[in-house]
C-alpha positions, 0 to 999 in steps of 0.5 A: 850353582844352586838357584837360591829359593823363591821367595813363595814356596807354598803353592797355595799361595802361589796358586792364589797369586795365579788365580789373582792374576787372571782375575786381575787380567779379565777384570781389566780386559773386559773394562770399558775404561779408555786407558784399558781398552787402548791396552788391551788392543795393542797388549793381548790378554792371553799374552799378560796370563803367560808373562806376568806369571814368567815375571814373577818366577824370573824376580825368584818370587815364585819358583815353577820349578819346585812348584806341583802345580804345572803337573797338576794342571797338565795331568788333570786340567788339560785332559778336562778341558780337552774332554770339555772342548772336543765335547762341543765339535759339530764335524759337519760344520767343521767339514766346511772348512775345506782341506786348507786347514790340513794343509795349512797344518801340515805346511807348518810341521814341514816348517818345523821338520826343516827349519831346525836343521836349518837353523842349526846349518847357519848358526853352526857355519858362523859359531861352529861352538854352538855345536856342543854345550859343555861337550854334549852334541846340542842336536840331541836337545834341539830334536826335543824342541822339534817334538814339542813343536810339533806335537807337545810334551809327550812327543818332546819327552820322547824326543828327550829319551830316544835321543839321550839329551841330558836333563841340564841340557834338555832346561836349556832346550825348554828356555828356548822352547817357551821364549821363542815359542810364545814369542811367535805366540803373541805376534798370532794373537796382535794378528788375530786382531788384524785378520781382514787386513792380513787375509786382503794381502793373502788374498783369501776369502773367508767366508767359509770362516765366518759361515762356521762361526755364525753357525756354532754362535748360533747353535750355542745361542739357542741352547744355552741354559742358565748355569745352575749347580747342577748343570755345572756338577754334570760337566765336572762329572763328564770332564773329571769322570773322563780324565780319571778313566783316560789315567786309568787306560794310560796306567795299563797301557804304557807300562803294556807297551813298554813291557811287550814293544819297547821298540814302540817307545820312540812314538811315545806309546810307553809314555802315559802323558801320550795316552791320557792326551789321546784317551781323554781328546778320543773319548770327547771326540765320541761323545760329541756323537751323543747326546751328552754333546747338549751339556755344551749348552751347560757352559762346557766349552767355557769351563774347558776354557777357564782350565786352559787359563789356568795351565797357561799361568802355570806354565808361566812360571816355568818362564825364566825371561832373563835365560835368555842371556844364558846361551844366546846362540841357542835362542838364535837357532831358535828364532832362524827355525821358527822364522823357517816355519812362518816362512814356510807357512806364507808360502802354502797360505800364499799359494792356496789362498788360505785365510789367515786364521788356517795360518794362525791355528795351523801354526800354533796347533804345531807350535803350541799344541793342544795348550794355546792352539784353541786360545789363538782360535779363539782369539779370532772368535770363542766359538772356533775354538774346536778348531784348535783343539781338533788340528792340535791332536792331529800335531799329537798324532804325527809330532814324535814322527816329524821329530824323530825325521828331524832329529836324525836330520839335525845329526846330519847337520851337526856332522856336517858343521864339525 
């Protein structure tokens, strides 16, 4: 059955609606009125940035499926924000975080790799019909969630191509991916407000994080300059100039690998978006070692964060909150899957006494990737957003490999339960 045409299909109008939603959220979240202060102490503002656009999509006021805004945001604003956020990284300060951040990231990766097959086995043992959807093997579609939950969009697309799920099944997996991942992100954002209590339960020492936060805050405060048209233009020049270079090189590298090394397709080397993210992130990291890093004092990371929030709103337009009723067994698989990921992370955090900040950002760097890991990091402190970027980029690097292993395990489980 064809989906009815949305009430509003003009992207200019949709963009206006999304920007109005974001503006309203930011105005009210910074309000001193008791109602709003109480409301936002319970409901994180960034969660509304996802779910209000999702409501508009769910009730067919707008349609993320027919809109081109997400493509624009993900292809232009996301790489531009990666440049601006990585540009301000202080690697000397980040080294003081130690090994716990990396350990927690890989604990999250391990949780995703084993969680998918375990979830399929548990649900499939009770409901064997979950293994097939309209005659198609569900494990192929689940492999795309593994790609998304370890790396991101590029890795997800790679798994779609490697294991050959149909577009109709992929659409179901997108619903599971987005709804379950954002439900978990909501818990992380809420937990950020209670991090001291959680750290006490984990018996964790967050002194290194507090020290880094203070150092980055002092550095930015000491170097901040007034926002002028000239400074803003320089920030945009760097952001979109490098984004343009990223697209230019990606358009060369992806076809080159596709033509000469087609076997590397399963590692995303033939995917333009993979190269775009790698190139722009690498460019930002390299510039952080040069004098170009001073544009952080012009407000570079703030501009990058604005780009991220616009991306968040466009992601929301692809969420159909009613999709949970279409194939509830798949959502059950997704919930058990993410729960396994959470349990693994908590066990490891307890063992190494890692602060909740590492748990939250390490998890989101896997599950959410570059679009949301900095947002979760910023929920603890705006100055810690670069930590989220770094770990999310690590996710892009290992996502295809981890998801590929997970896909093979899912295939084995499919054969067991059928």
